[in-house]
C-alpha positions as CSV (number, residue, x, y, z in Angstrom):
1,M,45.0,-17.2,-6.2
2,Q,43.4,-13.8,-4.0
3,R,41.5,-13.2,-7.0
4,R,40.2,-16.6,-7.1
5,A,39.1,-16.7,-3.4
6,I,37.4,-13.2,-3.9
7,L,35.1,-14.7,-6.7
8,G,34.6,-17.7,-4.7
9,Y,33.4,-15.6,-1.8
10,G,31.5,-13.3,-4.1
11,A,29.6,-16.2,-5.6
12,A,28.7,-17.5,-2.4
13,G,27.5,-14.6,-0.9
14,V,25.2,-13.8,-4.2
15,G,24.2,-17.9,-3.8
16,A,23.1,-17.0,-0.4
17,V,21.1,-13.8,-1.3
18,A,19.2,-16.1,-4.0
19,L,18.5,-18.6,-1.7
20,M,16.8,-16.0,0.5
21,L,14.8,-14.4,-1.7
22,F,13.8,-17.7,-3.2
23,V,12.7,-18.9,0.3
24,G,11.0,-15.7,1.0
25,W,8.8,-15.6,-2.1
26,W,7.8,-19.5,-1.5
27,R,6.6,-18.6,2.0
28,V,5.1,-15.3,1.4
29,D,3.7,-15.8,-2.7
30,G,4.6,-19.0,-3.4
31,P,3.2,-22.6,-3.3
32,G,4.6,-22.5,0.5
33,A,2.3,-19.5,1.2
34,P,-1.0,-19.5,3.4
35,A,-4.3,-19.6,2.2
36,P,-5.6,-15.9,1.8
37,V,-8.6,-15.2,4.2
38,G,-11.5,-14.2,2.7
39,Q,-11.6,-12.2,-0.6
40,R,-10.1,-8.9,-0.9
41,P,-10.9,-6.6,-1.8
42,V,-14.2,-6.5,-0.1
43,T,-17.3,-4.6,-1.2
44,L,-18.0,-1.2,1.0
45,T,-21.6,-2.6,1.8
46,E,-19.7,-5.5,3.6
47,M,-17.3,-3.2,5.5
48,D,-18.0,-2.7,9.1
49,F,-16.1,0.9,10.2
50,R,-16.6,4.6,11.8
51,L,-14.4,7.3,11.1
52,T,-14.4,11.3,11.8
53,D,-13.8,13.7,8.8
54,H,-12.5,17.0,9.2
55,E,-15.2,18.7,10.1
56,G,-16.3,16.2,13.1
57,N,-19.0,14.3,11.3
58,A,-19.1,10.6,11.7
59,V,-18.3,8.5,8.5
60,G,-19.2,5.1,7.8
61,P,-19.6,2.8,4.6
62,E,-23.3,4.1,4.2
63,T,-22.0,8.0,3.7
64,L,-19.4,6.5,0.7
65,I,-21.7,4.6,-1.3
66,G,-22.1,6.2,-4.4
67,R,-19.5,8.8,-4.3
68,P,-15.8,8.6,-5.4
69,T,-13.7,8.4,-1.9
70,M,-10.0,8.5,-0.8
71,A,-8.7,8.1,2.6
72,F,-5.3,9.1,3.3
73,F,-3.8,8.4,6.9
74,G,-0.9,10.8,7.3
75,F,1.1,12.1,9.9
76,T,1.1,14.9,12.1
77,Y,5.0,15.6,11.6
78,C,6.4,14.6,8.4
79,P,8.3,17.6,6.6
80,D,9.6,15.6,3.5
81,V,6.9,13.6,1.9
82,C,3.2,14.3,3.7
83,P,3.4,18.3,2.6
84,T,4.0,17.1,-1.6
85,T,1.6,14.1,-1.2
86,L,-1.0,16.3,0.4
87,L,-0.3,18.8,-2.5
88,T,-1.2,15.8,-5.3
89,F,-4.6,15.2,-3.6
90,R,-5.3,18.8,-3.6
91,D,-4.6,18.8,-7.5
92,G,-6.3,15.3,-8.1
93,S,-9.6,16.6,-6.3
94,T,-9.6,19.6,-8.3
95,I,-9.6,17.7,-11.3
96,W,-12.6,15.6,-9.7
97,E,-14.5,18.8,-9.0
98,T,-14.5,20.1,-12.4
99,R,-15.7,17.0,-14.2
100,P,-19.5,16.8,-15.1
101,T,-21.7,14.8,-13.3
102,R,-23.7,11.8,-14.9
């Protein structure tokens, strides 16, 4: 009898989790989701932003057109993930620097 009760509660729990996942999908990606606002991604010429690079120079869409660019927003203190992520970016940038230009 106790085994049957445990199986019943387990099935009810699995059913509740499945229902929550379905409702979440329905509201975020499914037919019940709101219509997307505009098309994504937008072209670089349509963007309007101003950033500052590591040398203090202003960076906007006009300075990035025609060049491979990557923006990384890291943390000032992140002992676990950020150093390895920055090393990965450094390795990638050296690969791009060694490629011949067109």
